[in-house]
C-alpha positions as CSV (number, residue, x, y, z in Angstrom):
1,M,23.2,-27.2,17.9
2,Q,20.2,-24.8,18.0
3,S,22.2,-22.2,16.1
4,I,23.0,-24.7,13.3
5,L,19.3,-25.7,13.0
6,R,18.2,-22.0,12.9
7,L,20.8,-21.3,10.2
8,G,19.7,-24.4,8.2
9,G,16.1,-23.3,8.4
10,L,17.0,-19.8,7.3
11,A,19.0,-21.1,4.4
12,V,16.0,-23.2,3.3
13,L,13.7,-20.1,3.5
14,L,16.2,-18.0,1.6
15,A,16.5,-20.6,-1.2
16,A,12.8,-20.9,-1.5
17,S,12.4,-17.1,-1.8
18,V,15.1,-16.9,-4.4
19,A,13.5,-19.7,-6.4
20,Q,10.1,-18.1,-6.2
21,A,11.5,-14.7,-7.3
22,Q,13.1,-16.4,-10.4
23,T,9.9,-18.1,-11.4
24,P,8.7,-16.5,-14.6
25,A,5.2,-15.0,-14.8
26,P,2.7,-17.1,-16.7
27,A,2.7,-16.5,-20.4
28,V,-1.1,-16.3,-20.5
29,R,-3.1,-14.1,-18.1
30,T,-6.8,-14.2,-17.2
31,E,-8.6,-10.9,-16.9
32,K,-12.1,-9.9,-16.1
33,N,-13.9,-7.9,-18.8
34,M,-17.4,-6.3,-19.0
35,S,-19.9,-7.4,-21.6
36,L,-21.4,-5.0,-24.1
37,V,-24.7,-5.3,-22.4
38,L,-23.2,-4.2,-19.1
39,A,-21.3,-1.3,-20.7
40,N,-24.5,-0.1,-22.4
41,Q,-26.4,-0.4,-19.1
42,I,-23.8,1.7,-17.2
43,A,-23.9,4.4,-19.9
44,A,-27.7,4.5,-19.9
45,E,-27.8,4.7,-16.1
46,A,-25.3,7.6,-16.0
47,V,-27.4,9.6,-18.5
48,A,-30.6,8.8,-16.6
49,A,-29.1,9.8,-13.3
50,C,-28.1,13.2,-14.7
51,A,-31.4,13.6,-16.5
52,A,-33.2,13.2,-13.2
53,N,-31.3,16.3,-12.0
54,G,-32.0,18.2,-15.2
55,Y,-28.6,17.8,-16.8
56,N,-28.2,16.8,-20.5
57,V,-25.0,14.8,-20.6
58,A,-23.1,12.2,-22.6
59,A,-21.7,9.0,-20.9
60,T,-18.9,6.9,-22.3
61,V,-17.8,3.5,-21.0
62,V,-14.4,2.1,-21.8
63,D,-12.7,-1.2,-21.1
64,R,-9.5,-1.7,-19.1
65,A,-7.4,-0.7,-22.1
66,G,-9.4,2.5,-22.6
67,T,-11.2,1.3,-25.7
68,V,-14.8,2.6,-26.1
69,R,-17.4,0.0,-25.4
70,A,-20.6,2.1,-25.1
71,V,-21.8,5.7,-25.6
72,Q,-25.1,7.4,-24.7
73,R,-25.8,11.1,-25.4
74,A,-29.0,12.7,-23.9
75,D,-31.3,14.7,-26.1
76,N,-30.1,18.4,-26.0
77,A,-26.6,17.4,-24.7
78,G,-23.9,19.7,-26.3
79,P,-21.6,18.2,-28.9
80,H,-18.6,18.7,-26.7
81,T,-20.0,16.3,-24.1
82,L,-19.1,13.3,-26.3
83,A,-15.4,14.1,-26.4
84,S,-15.2,15.1,-22.7
85,S,-17.0,12.0,-21.5
86,E,-14.7,9.8,-23.6
87,R,-11.5,11.5,-22.4
88,K,-12.6,11.4,-18.8
89,A,-13.4,7.6,-19.1
90,W,-10.0,7.0,-20.8
91,T,-8.1,9.0,-18.2
92,S,-9.8,7.2,-15.3
93,A,-9.2,3.8,-16.8
94,S,-5.6,4.6,-17.6
95,A,-4.8,6.0,-14.1
96,K,-7.3,3.5,-12.3
97,S,-8.5,6.6,-10.4
98,P,-11.4,8.9,-10.3
99,T,-10.6,12.0,-12.4
100,Q,-12.1,14.3,-9.7
101,A,-9.4,13.1,-7.2
102,M,-6.8,13.5,-9.9
103,M,-7.9,17.1,-10.6
104,E,-7.7,17.9,-6.9
105,G,-4.2,16.4,-6.7
106,V,-3.1,18.5,-9.7
107,Q,-4.4,21.6,-8.0
108,K,-2.5,20.9,-4.7
109,N,0.7,19.3,-6.0
110,P,2.8,21.3,-8.5
111,A,4.7,18.1,-9.5
112,A,1.4,16.4,-10.5
113,A,0.4,19.5,-12.6
114,N,2.2,18.0,-15.6
115,L,-0.5,15.4,-15.9
116,V,-2.6,17.9,-17.9
117,Y,0.1,17.7,-20.6
118,L,-0.2,14.0,-21.2
119,P,-1.8,13.4,-24.6
120,G,-5.4,12.3,-24.1
121,F,-5.7,13.0,-20.4
122,L,-8.6,15.2,-19.3
123,V,-8.1,16.0,-15.6
124,L,-11.7,17.1,-14.8
125,G,-14.2,15.4,-12.6
126,G,-16.5,12.9,-14.1
127,G,-14.4,9.8,-14.8
128,V,-14.8,6.9,-12.4
129,P,-13.1,3.4,-12.6
130,I,-15.4,0.4,-12.9
131,K,-14.2,-2.4,-10.6
132,S,-15.0,-6.0,-10.3
133,G,-13.9,-6.8,-6.8
134,N,-10.6,-4.9,-6.5
135,E,-9.8,-5.2,-10.2
136,V,-10.3,-2.2,-12.5
137,I,-12.1,-3.5,-15.6
138,G,-12.8,-0.2,-17.2
139,A,-14.2,3.3,-16.5
140,V,-17.2,5.5,-17.1
141,G,-16.9,9.1,-18.0
142,V,-19.7,11.7,-17.9
143,G,-19.6,15.1,-19.4
144,G,-22.1,18.0,-19.6
145,A,-23.4,18.6,-16.1
146,P,-22.6,22.1,-14.7
147,G,-19.5,20.8,-12.9
148,G,-17.3,17.8,-12.9
149,H,-18.4,16.9,-9.3
150,L,-21.9,16.5,-10.7
151,D,-20.7,14.4,-13.6
152,E,-19.0,12.2,-11.1
153,Q,-22.2,11.9,-9.0
154,C,-24.0,10.6,-12.1
155,A,-21.2,8.1,-12.9
156,N,-21.3,6.8,-9.3
157,A,-25.1,6.6,-9.3
158,A,-24.8,4.4,-12.5
159,L,-22.2,2.1,-10.8
160,E,-24.4,1.8,-7.7
161,K,-27.3,0.6,-9.9
162,V,-25.2,-2.2,-11.4
163,K,-23.0,-3.1,-8.5
164,G,-24.7,-6.5,-8.2
165,L,-23.5,-7.3,-11.7
166,L,-19.9,-6.5,-11.1
């Protein structure tokens, strides 16, 4: 009798699992996004963090789809800093990962080395995902400090300043 009850209970659980797996995903999704005000604040904070250390940089903030939301370029920042900050932000948002960690992975793992050939990817330190809770809602990219690790420090300092708004 106990065996029959166990089998019956198992059948009910299995049927519920199958029904749940066959339930279609909702047609409309709800996603968190950052405002223009927040994107501008993050870019400004990143430029200010680098300026405090004597680095003239550009900072670009992109949304979850990699679309540019805000750009700031310090006085005396090189023209190349705009493109590098945008590519780092786009790469970080696309991969949902810091570009410094990606660069280190590429250097250690020959299979990951092909990431550098993806159109638009810039696998140099300085791109950091922007998260609201555990959800990536965009990324900030910084370019122009004398090293990607320093660009990343400025990006992280900016995110630390606005963490209460995320």
